[in-house]
C-alpha positions as CSV (number, residue, x, y, z in Angstrom):
1,X,-65.7,63.1,236.0
2,X,-65.8,59.2,235.6
3,X,-68.9,57.3,234.7
4,X,-69.5,54.3,237.3
5,X,-68.5,51.5,235.1
6,X,-64.8,52.9,234.6
7,X,-64.2,54.0,238.2
8,X,-61.3,52.5,239.9
9,X,-59.7,52.1,236.8
10,X,-57.2,54.8,236.9
11,X,-59.1,57.2,234.5
12,X,-59.8,60.0,236.8
13,X,-56.0,60.2,237.8
14,X,-55.1,60.1,234.3
15,X,-57.8,62.8,232.9
16,X,-56.0,65.2,235.8
17,X,-52.6,64.6,234.6
18,X,-53.6,65.4,230.9
19,X,-55.6,68.4,232.2
20,X,-52.4,69.3,233.9
21,X,-50.1,68.9,231.4
22,X,-52.3,71.0,229.1
23,X,-52.6,73.9,231.8
24,X,-48.7,73.8,232.3
25,X,-48.3,74.0,228.3
26,X,-50.5,77.3,228.6
27,X,-48.1,78.7,231.1
28,X,-50.9,78.2,234.1
29,X,-49.1,78.1,237.3
30,X,-49.9,76.7,240.0
31,X,-53.4,75.0,239.5
32,X,-56.0,75.1,242.3
33,X,-58.6,72.1,242.2
34,X,-61.6,72.5,244.9
35,X,-63.2,69.4,245.7
36,X,-65.8,68.2,248.1
37,X,-63.9,66.7,251.2
38,X,-66.0,63.6,251.5
39,X,-65.3,62.3,247.9
40,X,-62.2,60.4,248.8
41,X,-62.0,59.4,245.1
42,X,-61.3,63.0,244.3
43,X,-58.9,63.2,247.5
44,X,-56.7,60.3,245.8
45,X,-56.9,61.7,242.3
46,X,-55.5,65.0,243.3
47,X,-52.9,63.8,245.6
48,X,-51.7,61.3,243.0
49,X,-51.2,64.1,240.8
50,X,-49.1,66.0,243.4
51,X,-51.5,68.0,244.9
52,X,-51.4,69.2,248.8
53,X,-54.2,70.5,251.1
54,X,-53.5,74.2,251.4
55,X,-56.8,75.4,252.8
56,X,-60.3,74.4,253.8
57,X,-62.5,77.2,252.4
58,X,-64.9,79.4,254.3
59,X,-67.4,77.9,251.8
60,X,-69.1,75.1,253.5
61,X,-67.9,71.6,252.3
62,X,-65.1,72.8,250.1
63,X,-61.4,72.1,250.3
64,X,-58.7,73.4,248.2
65,X,-55.3,71.8,246.8
66,X,-52.8,73.8,244.8
67,X,-50.5,71.8,242.5
68,X,-47.4,73.2,241.5
69,X,-47.0,71.9,238.0
70,X,-43.2,71.8,238.3
71,X,-43.3,69.1,240.8
72,X,-45.9,66.9,239.1
73,X,-44.9,63.1,239.2
């Protein structure tokens, strides 16, 4: 989560990229990210890090995106 004063500066994208790099070093592959579909900022951050919508969950208001770490930008 990025605090409101720091939003729109690429911090969320960088934070997720660093987290994914750490996951890759630990051999975690692929990575599943869940988010509320109305949160457009989260969607952008996930997509900038290689996420692709794979399913809309049966849990109301939750979508899922998998990120294959070998294809990270």
